[in-house]
N, C-alpha and C positions, 0 to 999 in steps of 0.2 A: 504494500500500500504506500501511496505517496505521502510525503510529509506536508504539514501545513505550509511550510515555506515554499516547497515545490509547487503546490497547487496555487498558492498566492502569487507566485511569479508567473505561472501560466495565465492566471486571471488578469494580471497587469498587462501581459502581452496581448491577451484577447481585447482588453479595453483600448490598447494602443492601436490595434488593427481596426477597431470600430471607429477610430478617429478622435478619441479623447485627446485633449491637449496635453502637451508635454508637462505643463504645470500641474494638471490634475494627476497625471501618472506619477509625478514626483511626490505630490502630497499623499497619494494613496500608497506609494512605496514607503513613506514614513509611517503610515498607519500599519502597514504590514510589519515593519520593524518593531513597533510597539507590541503588536499581537504576538509575534514570535519571541519577543523578549519575555513575555509572560509565560507562554505555553512551551517554549523551547523550539529551536529551529527543526529538530528532528522528530517532533511530536507527529505521529501519524494522524492524518486528518480524520480518519474514521474512529479514532480513540478520543476525540474531543467530545465531551458529554455536557449536558445541561449544567450539572453542578460546577464543572470547570469554568464554563462561561459565566456563571453567576459570580464566581470568585474574581474572574477577570473584570467584571463590571464594577467591582469594589477595589480593584488593585491600584497601587501607586503607578504601575506601568501605564495605566489608562488615565488616571486622575491627576498625576503630577509630572512635572518636568523640572529636574534639578531642585527638588524639594518645594517648588512653587506650584500652586494649583493651576491646572490647565483651565482655559476658558470653556464654558459650557458648549458653545458652538463647535469648538475643536473636539471635545469629547463626543458630542453627538455625531460629528462627521466620522470619527473612528468607529463608533458603534455601527453607523450606517454602512461603512465599508465592510466591516466584519459580517454583517447580515447579508449584504450583496454577495460577498465571497462565498458564504455558506450556501446560499440559494444557487449560485452558479455551480458550486461543487456537487450539489445534489443533482442538478440538471445533467452534469457530465458523468454521473454515476460513481463519483468518488465516495459519496456517503449515501446511506439509505434514509436516515432520519435526520431532520434538522435539529442540531443541538442548541436551539435558541429558546431561552426562557420566554414566558408569555409577555413579559415587559418589552421584549424586542420585536415581537410579532406585530405586523400591521403598521410599522413605521417606514417611512420612505427614506 
């Protein structure tokens, strides 16, 4: 099974092919770095479970940068990227079930 980082990199390449701006790819790449900093670069994507995601939503990797609180719009963007990544991974057959808590469902 592929790692979260591998699938995330594939997703970024997919977005680039779809014509997303270089700036958006760059910022989403930073979101992927935050995500893999928490889960680990080698974490298999199908081993990411709802409890892990719940801990990520409360983690310093998501909420802080150099001991300072991140802005809410920045946090929301990272969460949105993570959700889009997982939805895409499911569409690609990398995961069977979405490991997203209810709080993340239905957000754009």
